[in-house]
C-alpha positions in Angstrom: 21.1 -19.5 11.0 18.9 -16.9 12.7 15.6 -16.2 11.2 16.4 -12.3 11.1 19.5 -13.2 8.9 17.9 -15.5 6.6 15.3 -12.7 5.8 18.0 -10.5 5.2 19.6 -12.8 2.9 16.5 -13.5 1.1 16.0 -9.6 0.9 19.6 -9.2 -0.7 18.8 -12.0 -3.1 15.4 -10.5 -4.2 17.3 -6.9 -4.7 20.1 -8.6 -6.6 17.3 -10.1 -9.0 15.5 -6.9 -9.3 18.5 -4.7 -10.1 19.3 -7.4 -12.8 15.9 -7.1 -14.2 15.5 -3.4 -13.9 19.1 -2.3 -14.2 21.3 -0.2 -11.4 20.2 3.2 -12.4 18.0 6.1 -10.9 15.2 5.3 -13.3 14.9 1.9 -12.1 14.2 3.1 -8.4 10.5 3.2 -8.6 10.1 -0.2 -10.0 12.6 -1.8 -7.6 11.1 -0.3 -4.7 7.3 -1.2 -5.8 8.5 -4.7 -6.1 10.3 -5.0 -3.0 7.4 -3.6 -1.3 5.1 -6.2 -2.8 7.1 -9.0 -1.7 7.8 -7.8 1.9 4.6 -5.8 2.5 6.5 -2.6 3.7 10.0 -1.3 3.4 12.3 -1.1 6.2 15.4 1.5 6.9 17.7 -1.4 6.1 15.9 -2.0 2.7 16.0 1.6 1.8 19.8 1.8 2.8 20.7 -1.3 0.5 18.6 -0.1 -2.5 20.5 3.3 -1.9 23.8 1.4 -2.0 23.3 -0.7 -4.9 21.9 2.2 -6.9 24.7 4.6 -5.9 22.1 7.2 -4.5 21.7 9.2 -1.4 19.4 7.4 1.2 17.4 10.5 1.6 16.6 10.4 -2.0 15.5 6.6 -2.1 13.4 7.4 1.1 12.0 10.6 -0.2 10.7 8.3 -3.3 9.4 5.5 -1.1 7.4 7.8 1.1 6.0 9.7 -1.8 4.5 6.8 -3.6 1.1 5.6 -1.9 1.5 2.1 -3.2 5.0 1.8 -1.4 4.6 1.7 2.4 7.6 2.7 4.4 5.9 1.4 7.9 4.1 -1.8 8.5 0.6 -2.4 7.1 -2.4 -4.5 7.6 -3.1 -7.8 6.0 -5.7 -5.6 3.7 -4.7 -2.1 2.7 -7.7 0.2 1.8 -6.5 3.2 0.0 -9.4 5.9 -0.4 -9.1 8.7 -3.2 -9.3 12.1 -1.7 -9.1 14.3 -4.8 -11.7 16.7 -5.9 -13.5 14.3 -8.4 -14.3 11.8 -5.6 -14.6 14.6 -3.0 -17.6 16.1 -4.8 -19.1 13.0 -5.7 -19.5 12.2 -2.0 -16.3 11.3 -0.9 -16.5 13.1 2.7 -19.3 10.7 3.7 -17.3 7.6 2.4 -14.5 8.8 4.6 -16.5 8.7 7.7 -18.1 5.5 6.8 -14.6 3.8 6.2 -13.1 5.1 9.5 -16.5 4.1 11.4 -16.5 0.4 9.6 -12.8 -0.1 10.1 -12.3 1.6 13.8 -9.3 3.5 12.8 -8.7 7.0 11.4 -6.9 7.4 8.1 -3.1 6.7 8.1 -3.6 3.8 10.9 -3.7 0.0 11.1 -6.4 -1.9 13.2 -5.3 -3.5 16.5 -5.5 -6.7 14.7 -3.2 -6.1 11.9 -6.0 -6.7 9.7 -6.6 -3.3 8.2 -4.7 -0.2 7.0 -6.4 2.7 5.9 -4.8 5.4 3.7 -5.7 8.4 2.1 -4.3 8.4 -1.6 -4.4 10.8 -5.0 -6.2 9.9 -7.7 -6.5 6.0 -8.8 -7.3 7.0 -12.1 -11.0 6.3 -12.2 -12.4 9.6 -11.7 -15.8 8.9 -13.8 -17.0 6.3 -11.2 -16.1 8.2 -7.9 -15.9 7.9 -4.9 -13.4 5.3 -5.5 -11.4 3.2 -3.1 -8.8 0.4 -3.7 -8.7 -2.8 -1.4 -5.1 -4.6 -2.0 -5.1 -4.8 -5.8 -8.9 -4.4 -6.4 -10.5 -1.0 -7.1 -14.3 -0.3 -6.3 -16.1 2.7 -7.7 -19.6 4.6 -7.3 -19.3 4.0 -3.8 -22.1 4.5 -1.1 -22.1 4.0 2.6 -23.9 0.5 1.8 -21.6 -0.5 -0.9 -18.5 0.2 1.3 -20.0 -2.0 4.1 -20.8 -4.6 1.8 -17.2 -4.7 0.4 -15.5 -4.8 3.9 -17.9 -7.8 5.1 -16.8 -9.6 1.9 -13.3 -9.3 3.0 -14.0 -10.3 6.5 -16.0 -13.3 5.2 -13.3 -14.3 3.0 -10.7 -14.1 5.6 -12.8 -16.4 8.0 -12.6 -18.8 5.3 -16.0 -18.1 3.9 -16.5 -17.4 0.0 -15.4 -14.4 -1.5 
């Protein structure tokens, strides 16, 4: 069996499992999309079409929901996804400077992935930790009270970890 066919069958099996767990109603849509995204890294048009069919929803609605939430991606992402809060509390606390440092450190503008597919840099709305802004999330880890030096240290730790060094 071809690799693409195996991947499609595995995707359908996971979707079946998620529908069993969350139900096949519109209310289950976000959880199903989030879990599929966590498993696959991003959702393809085919994934969204399968979800729409299983939940009896228009594909346009499924796409609209998937593209709205920053923790769900409809395009490939890097190994590490950096989400930086662009809301007012983080901006007032120095977010503009951190924004620039992140782009410089990773070598890509926001919304893009590095050429080696290691890093995706995404703006996001509030991460719910306004008291420690500016804030960023790397994969599932949240970092607050960011300074330019702290951002560089955090990115360096992930790079070292990827090389097989201590975290």
